[in-house]
Backbone as CSV, one residue per row, in Angstrom:
resi,resn,N_x,N_y,N_z,CA_x,CA_y,CA_z,C_x,C_y,C_z
1,UNK,-0.991,-9.509,-10.473,-1.587,-8.444,-11.879,-1.422,-7.237,-11.518
2,UNK,-0.375,-6.918,-12.243,-0.362,-5.026,-11.730,-1.204,-4.511,-12.264
3,UNK,-1.190,-3.275,-11.378,-2.298,-1.810,-12.003,-2.304,-1.699,-13.257
4,UNK,-1.048,-1.769,-13.598,-1.685,-1.032,-15.395,-2.379,-2.374,-15.970
5,UNK,-2.227,-3.442,-15.679,-2.838,-4.242,-16.120,-4.652,-4.212,-15.565
6,UNK,-4.974,-3.751,-14.902,-6.605,-3.416,-14.345,-6.687,-1.910,-14.867
7,UNK,-6.390,-1.499,-16.208,-6.480,0.130,-15.999,-7.594,0.154,-17.243
8,UNK,-8.747,0.013,-16.684,-9.427,-0.360,-18.005,-9.712,0.991,-18.418
9,UNK,-9.974,2.293,-17.856,-9.816,3.689,-18.572,-8.854,4.186,-19.481
10,UNK,-7.298,3.310,-19.460,-5.931,4.087,-20.092,-5.657,5.221,-19.216
11,UNK,-5.456,5.413,-17.831,-5.308,6.194,-17.685,-3.843,6.270,-17.180
12,UNK,-3.235,5.116,-17.360,-1.607,4.895,-17.232,-1.147,5.023,-18.598
13,UNK,-1.791,4.619,-19.748,-1.230,4.453,-20.665,-0.110,5.288,-21.048
14,UNK,-0.235,6.724,-20.919,0.768,7.651,-21.334,2.107,7.574,-20.345
15,UNK,1.865,7.359,-19.590,2.605,7.840,-18.160,4.226,7.704,-18.265
16,UNK,4.373,6.702,-18.584,6.249,6.341,-19.211,6.535,6.694,-20.288
17,UNK,5.413,6.779,-21.124,5.902,7.424,-22.749,6.036,8.853,-22.809
18,UNK,5.123,9.828,-22.160,4.923,11.459,-22.234,4.985,12.005,-21.218
19,UNK,5.248,11.093,-19.794,4.822,11.653,-18.260,3.451,12.318,-18.259
20,UNK,2.418,12.253,-19.489,1.572,12.745,-19.327,0.305,11.567,-18.600
21,UNK,-0.718,11.786,-17.971,-1.966,11.015,-17.166,-1.190,10.837,-15.923
22,UNK,-2.450,10.358,-15.005,-2.030,10.556,-13.689,-1.029,9.718,-13.117
23,UNK,-0.319,9.061,-13.323,0.686,8.114,-12.979,0.718,7.902,-11.467
24,UNK,1.405,7.416,-11.295,1.863,7.011,-9.875,1.813,7.443,-8.480
25,UNK,1.675,9.135,-8.889,1.205,9.832,-7.552,-0.152,10.087,-7.518
26,UNK,-1.040,9.958,-8.503,-2.826,9.730,-8.122,-2.937,8.692,-9.197
27,UNK,-3.427,7.675,-8.168,-4.190,6.715,-8.947,-5.509,6.311,-8.583
28,UNK,-5.923,5.208,-9.637,-7.208,5.291,-9.243,-7.272,3.660,-7.970
29,UNK,-8.071,4.062,-7.199,-8.388,3.094,-6.279,-8.615,1.787,-6.424
30,UNK,-9.304,1.653,-7.505,-9.873,0.383,-8.389,-8.468,-0.814,-8.738
31,UNK,-7.670,0.092,-9.458,-6.573,-0.254,-9.714,-5.745,-1.026,-8.942
32,UNK,-5.704,-0.458,-7.720,-4.775,-0.950,-6.860,-5.127,-2.007,-6.253
33,UNK,-6.874,-2.085,-5.795,-7.026,-3.692,-5.544,-6.727,-5.193,-6.545
34,UNK,-6.219,-5.686,-5.767,-5.766,-7.212,-6.013,-3.812,-6.701,-6.510
35,UNK,-3.259,-5.448,-6.010,-1.834,-5.054,-6.323,-1.305,-6.207,-4.932
36,UNK,-0.046,-6.719,-5.432,0.709,-7.516,-4.897,1.882,-6.535,-4.070
37,UNK,1.538,-7.406,-2.919,2.756,-6.492,-1.523,3.948,-7.742,-1.375
38,UNK,4.933,-6.999,-1.512,5.959,-7.554,-0.657,6.984,-7.333,0.247
39,UNK,7.745,-7.879,0.844,8.465,-7.025,1.784,9.784,-6.987,1.287
40,UNK,10.976,-6.522,1.998,11.914,-5.973,1.534,12.923,-6.993,1.184
41,UNK,12.556,-8.573,1.956,13.515,-9.791,1.748,12.540,-10.111,0.331
42,UNK,11.739,-9.268,-0.931,11.333,-10.201,-1.749,10.351,-11.223,-1.733
43,UNK,9.340,-11.257,-0.413,9.064,-12.159,0.030,7.812,-12.070,-0.450
44,UNK,6.607,-12.749,-1.240,5.213,-12.074,-1.373,4.881,-12.233,0.143
45,UNK,3.841,-11.366,0.413,2.808,-11.103,1.480,1.289,-11.161,1.424
46,UNK,1.174,-11.039,0.126,-0.344,-11.548,-0.248,-0.615,-10.330,-1.278
47,UNK,-1.685,-10.294,-1.233,-2.558,-9.018,-2.077,-3.460,-8.042,-1.389
48,UNK,-3.304,-6.663,-1.951,-4.386,-6.177,-1.539,-6.255,-5.981,-1.937
49,UNK,-6.898,-6.204,-0.682,-8.302,-6.818,-1.251,-9.363,-5.649,-0.938
50,UNK,-8.874,-4.643,-0.378,-9.791,-3.497,-0.162,-8.766,-2.369,0.432
51,UNK,-9.492,-1.488,-0.074,-8.962,-0.010,0.207,-9.847,0.680,1.186
52,UNK,-9.745,1.200,2.522,-10.699,1.930,3.402,-10.315,3.123,3.462
53,UNK,-11.523,3.869,3.040,-11.401,5.587,3.322,-12.020,6.010,4.451
54,UNK,-11.552,7.194,4.724,-12.116,7.922,6.170,-13.094,8.698,5.381
55,UNK,-14.712,8.844,4.983,-15.173,9.214,4.442,-15.522,11.013,4.917
56,UNK,-14.952,10.705,5.853,-14.827,12.601,6.786,-14.642,13.527,6.368
57,UNK,-12.881,12.899,6.230,-12.056,14.089,5.699,-11.362,13.082,4.050
58,UNK,-11.724,12.200,3.606,-11.312,11.641,2.681,-10.022,11.210,2.372
59,UNK,-9.106,11.041,3.576,-7.817,9.949,3.387,-8.433,8.665,3.263
60,UNK,-7.128,8.253,2.930,-6.991,6.614,3.037,-6.608,6.062,4.109
61,UNK,-7.466,5.393,5.265,-7.036,4.797,6.100,-6.209,3.721,6.195
62,UNK,-6.481,2.412,5.687,-6.036,1.327,5.176,-5.836,0.622,4.433
63,UNK,-5.310,-0.109,3.944,-5.115,-1.384,2.864,-5.255,-2.536,3.600
64,UNK,-6.471,-2.918,3.258,-7.151,-4.828,3.535,-6.037,-5.565,2.770
65,UNK,-5.208,-6.462,3.455,-4.239,-7.233,3.024,-4.812,-8.525,3.490
66,UNK,-4.422,-9.881,2.477,-4.840,-10.559,2.596,-3.532,-11.926,2.382
67,UNK,-3.532,-12.671,3.615,-1.973,-13.243,3.813,-2.593,-14.769,4.470
68,UNK,-1.778,-15.542,3.847,-1.957,-17.119,4.368,-2.957,-17.633,3.532
69,UNK,-3.197,-18.758,4.017,-3.852,-19.803,3.571,-3.526,-20.582,2.089
70,UNK,-4.611,-21.317,1.354,-4.033,-22.013,0.287,-5.517,-21.899,-0.670
71,UNK,-4.513,-21.118,-1.892,-5.973,-20.962,-2.695,-7.073,-20.106,-2.848
72,UNK,-6.896,-19.290,-1.568,-8.193,-18.232,-1.115,-8.472,-18.674,-0.099
73,UNK,-8.255,-20.204,0.167,-9.195,-20.562,1.399,-8.067,-20.137,3.029
74,UNK,-9.065,-19.924,3.612,-8.255,-19.861,5.155,-7.513,-18.710,5.129
75,UNK,-7.571,-17.623,3.899,-6.942,-16.576,4.482,-7.690,-15.733,5.421
76,UNK,-6.306,-14.989,6.181,-6.577,-13.670,7.394,-6.598,-12.780,6.524
77,UNK,-6.825,-11.354,6.838,-7.057,-10.470,6.749,-6.425,-9.558,7.578
78,UNK,-5.674,-8.319,7.309,-4.854,-7.431,7.782,-4.841,-5.959,7.327
79,UNK,-5.677,-4.968,8.263,-5.857,-3.834,8.163,-4.051,-3.337,8.147
80,UNK,-3.401,-2.700,7.336,-2.293,-2.481,7.279,-2.294,-0.618,7.187
81,UNK,-2.032,0.213,7.588,-1.789,1.579,7.540,-1.532,1.747,6.464
82,UNK,-1.886,2.931,5.992,-1.578,3.077,4.214,-0.220,3.691,4.293
83,UNK,-0.239,4.186,5.522,1.304,5.105,5.469,2.584,4.018,5.458
84,UNK,2.208,2.503,6.069,3.443,1.690,6.024,3.765,1.137,4.581
85,UNK,2.649,1.135,3.601,3.230,0.601,2.183,3.824,1.354,1.683
86,UNK,4.513,0.978,0.669,5.470,1.828,-0.476,5.140,1.456,-1.944
87,UNK,4.752,1.917,-2.472,4.321,1.617,-3.919,5.835,1.852,-4.519
88,UNK,6.160,0.326,-5.624,7.110,-0.030,-5.854,7.416,0.286,-7.558
89,UNK,7.475,1.397,-7.842,6.922,1.285,-9.347,7.448,0.830,-10.319
90,UNK,9.072,0.160,-10.401,9.418,-0.802,-10.997,8.930,-1.944,-11.044
91,UNK,8.805,-2.675,-10.182,7.902,-4.361,-10.268,6.712,-3.792,-10.223
92,UNK,5.982,-2.713,-9.804,4.510,-2.553,-10.162,3.828,-3.612,-8.872
93,UNK,3.853,-3.305,-7.663,3.461,-3.685,-6.161,3.753,-2.747,-5.023
94,UNK,3.352,-3.139,-4.223,3.646,-2.461,-3.163,4.758,-3.137,-2.050
95,UNK,5.314,-2.680,-1.272,6.560,-3.312,0.060,5.978,-2.663,1.310
96,UNK,5.504,-3.589,2.151,5.546,-3.363,3.236,7.048,-3.890,4.089
97,UNK,7.598,-3.554,5.177,8.689,-3.809,5.558,8.405,-4.088,6.941
98,UNK,7.991,-5.435,6.544,7.492,-6.459,7.707,8.151,-8.111,7.715
99,UNK,8.589,-8.433,8.317,8.850,-10.159,7.970,7.414,-10.944,8.069
100,UNK,7.284,-11.934,7.168,5.986,-12.974,7.141,6.009,-13.324,8.501
101,UNK,6.860,-13.867,9.574,6.791,-14.239,10.468,6.078,-13.362,11.563
102,UNK,6.276,-11.919,11.600,5.480,-10.794,11.845,4.482,-10.605,11.509
103,UNK,4.336,-10.435,10.159,2.826,-10.623,9.891,1.871,-11.865,10.038
104,UNK,2.329,-12.798,10.326,1.625,-14.049,10.847,0.869,-13.892,11.938
105,UNK,1.471,-13.179,12.963,1.232,-13.053,14.103,0.520,-11.314,14.212
106,UNK,0.082,-10.626,13.579,-0.613,-8.891,13.286,-2.087,-9.866,13.962
107,UNK,-2.299,-8.427,14.145,-3.887,-8.482,14.340,-4.298,-8.291,13.083
108,UNK,-5.288,-9.347,12.868,-5.992,-9.631,11.642,-7.585,-10.094,12.098
109,UNK,-8.169,-10.131,11.040,-9.697,-10.542,11.509,-10.141,-11.348,9.632
110,UNK,-11.088,-11.914,10.224,-11.665,-12.921,9.385,-12.514,-11.892,8.521
111,UNK,-12.958,-12.698,6.978,-13.608,-11.568,5.769,-15.172,-11.878,6.699
112,UNK,-15.838,-13.191,7.166,-16.773,-12.577,8.176,-17.033,-11.702,9.384
113,UNK,-16.233,-11.444,9.660,-16.092,-10.406,10.805,-15.244,-9.398,11.251
114,UNK,-15.630,-8.610,10.633,-14.324,-7.032,10.904,-14.380,-6.559,11.474
115,UNK,-13.371,-5.786,11.841,-13.529,-5.028,13.294,-14.367,-3.142,12.919
116,UNK,-14.244,-2.681,14.316,-14.952,-1.463,14.038,-13.413,-0.612,13.685
117,UNK,-13.085,-0.081,12.778,-12.239,0.094,11.977,-12.106,1.472,12.220
118,UNK,-13.067,2.218,12.667,-13.512,3.593,13.566,-13.282,3.757,14.972
119,UNK,-12.629,2.684,15.239,-12.684,2.444,16.677,-11.645,2.660,16.880
120,UNK,-11.058,4.511,18.252,-9.618,4.932,18.564,-8.855,4.129,18.776
121,UNK,-9.061,2.632,19.756,-8.414,1.897,20.414,-7.867,1.078,19.317
122,UNK,-8.750,0.098,18.590,-8.444,-0.380,17.575,-7.447,0.388,16.084
123,UNK,-7.296,1.610,16.410,-6.621,2.265,15.229,-5.656,2.308,16.046
124,UNK,-5.224,2.539,17.356,-3.802,2.587,18.030,-2.939,1.180,17.848
125,UNK,-4.336,0.424,18.141,-3.328,-1.452,17.804,-2.646,-1.397,16.657
126,UNK,-3.288,-0.882,15.417,-3.061,-1.687,14.517,-1.560,-0.327,14.241
127,UNK,-1.341,0.847,14.549,-0.783,1.661,14.449,0.571,1.473,15.135
128,UNK,0.450,0.995,16.272,1.616,0.724,17.140,2.087,-0.793,16.516
129,UNK,1.826,-1.510,15.886,2.027,-2.915,15.533,2.825,-2.322,14.242
130,UNK,2.178,-1.976,13.885,3.187,-1.236,12.258,4.102,0.131,12.484
131,UNK,4.190,0.419,13.714,5.371,1.731,13.781,4.895,2.614,13.056
132,UNK,3.795,3.098,12.587,2.933,4.273,11.828,2.212,5.106,12.861
133,UNK,2.423,6.139,12.559,1.098,7.441,13.005,-0.093,6.652,12.215
134,UNK,-1.108,7.415,12.659,-2.695,6.920,12.333,-2.556,8.076,11.757
135,UNK,-3.578,7.558,10.554,-3.537,8.729,9.492,-3.967,9.700,9.602
136,UNK,-4.899,10.094,10.620,-4.946,11.790,11.173,-4.316,12.169,11.414
137,UNK,-3.052,12.151,12.339,-1.939,12.468,12.985,-1.165,12.640,11.553
138,UNK,-0.827,11.608,10.742,0.123,11.864,9.730,-0.204,13.038,8.697
139,UNK,-1.684,13.214,8.620,-1.750,14.191,7.952,-1.571,16.073,8.256
140,UNK,-1.259,15.885,9.447,-0.689,17.092,10.342,0.653,17.384,9.825
141,UNK,1.484,16.960,9.626,2.987,17.144,9.151,2.820,17.234,7.860
142,UNK,3.879,18.057,7.450,4.011,18.840,6.072,4.352,17.506,4.825
143,UNK,3.569,18.039,4.099,4.095,16.960,3.052,5.195,17.061,1.920
144,UNK,5.444,16.065,1.386,6.934,15.933,0.966,6.120,16.952,-0.079
145,UNK,7.093,17.931,-0.813,6.671,18.454,-2.414,7.193,18.371,-3.645
146,UNK,6.756,18.109,-4.439,7.843,18.636,-5.690,7.035,18.951,-6.913
147,UNK,7.202,19.032,-7.902,6.634,19.580,-9.135,6.045,18.906,-10.126
148,UNK,5.401,18.844,-10.853,4.522,17.956,-12.077,6.246,17.599,-13.049
149,UNK,6.931,18.573,-12.822,7.988,17.953,-13.628,8.880,17.370,-13.115
150,UNK,9.110,16.799,-12.078,10.289,16.235,-11.752,10.002,14.732,-11.685
151,UNK,10.509,14.301,-12.100,10.696,12.671,-12.734,9.824,12.052,-11.155
152,UNK,9.051,11.043,-11.426,8.253,10.533,-10.494,9.583,9.491,-9.718
153,UNK,10.653,9.013,-10.213,11.415,8.345,-9.675,12.260,9.011,-8.569
154,UNK,12.643,10.439,-9.223,13.120,11.509,-8.151,12.222,11.993,-6.793
155,UNK,10.983,11.847,-6.874,10.200,12.212,-5.740,10.193,11.282,-4.581
156,UNK,9.870,11.909,-3.211,9.816,11.317,-2.333,8.887,10.083,-1.728
157,UNK,8.124,9.816,-2.635,7.031,8.811,-2.547,6.863,7.743,-2.944
158,UNK,8.356,7.174,-3.256,7.908,5.886,-3.869,9.701,5.176,-3.611
159,UNK,9.954,3.985,-3.540,10.995,3.317,-3.533,11.330,1.719,-4.461
160,UNK,12.733,1.763,-5.170,11.806,0.830,-6.174,12.422,-0.265,-5.755
161,UNK,12.198,-1.601,-5.608,12.744,-2.639,-4.890,13.986,-3.393,-6.186
162,UNK,14.221,-3.602,-5.612,15.794,-5.043,-6.288,15.850,-5.989,-5.692
163,UNK,16.548,-6.613,-6.744,16.050,-8.330,-6.172,17.244,-8.866,-5.124
164,UNK,17.884,-7.477,-4.942,19.320,-7.708,-3.967,18.514,-7.792,-2.400
165,UNK,19.464,-7.767,-1.760,19.237,-7.556,-0.427,18.806,-6.141,0.313
166,UNK,19.568,-5.361,-0.241,19.303,-3.562,0.171,18.143,-3.340,0.160
167,UNK,17.507,-1.932,0.403,16.143,-1.506,0.450,15.694,-1.277,-0.882
168,UNK,16.590,-1.048,-2.001,15.976,-0.916,-3.237,15.595,0.791,-3.113
169,UNK,15.758,1.490,-1.892,15.234,2.975,-2.169,16.181,3.389,-2.806
170,UNK,15.214,4.654,-3.823,15.955,5.515,-4.678,16.808,6.353,-4.375
171,UNK,17.993,6.750,-4.422,18.881,7.846,-3.966,19.101,8.890,-4.942
């Protein structure tokens, strides 16, 4: 189910038509829960179960990805750094540039035994695994800028995943 299908308040209904509304640059967290995650090889990696916010600075730290198992049984949960995910607006899903085999061996956890995600050592392990900076480090870098008049597909925030083997990045 795509975020547009979970849009109970109608915040995205005008986005493609008139360029109004929050659009994909500013999105409701609840509409992203359940969003599919694929890799660049177009393999289904699972879906977003939760979004973890740092309550001290208001930044998104991780998306909790459910992967594996059968019909919801035996799924393993993974805290994926938010910076490792890219929104694919054409297919209405996230892209995580990791092979299924690598994800299967990633540090994960059980739904009944969550790690202390505020622990610096744990954060360093996760970010090292995915090759990302921590969300606190990445916030120190200058963010890409654009204007509300710039079409979303021309901003530095997104990729469009094609069905071929190329990365699908907007050029």
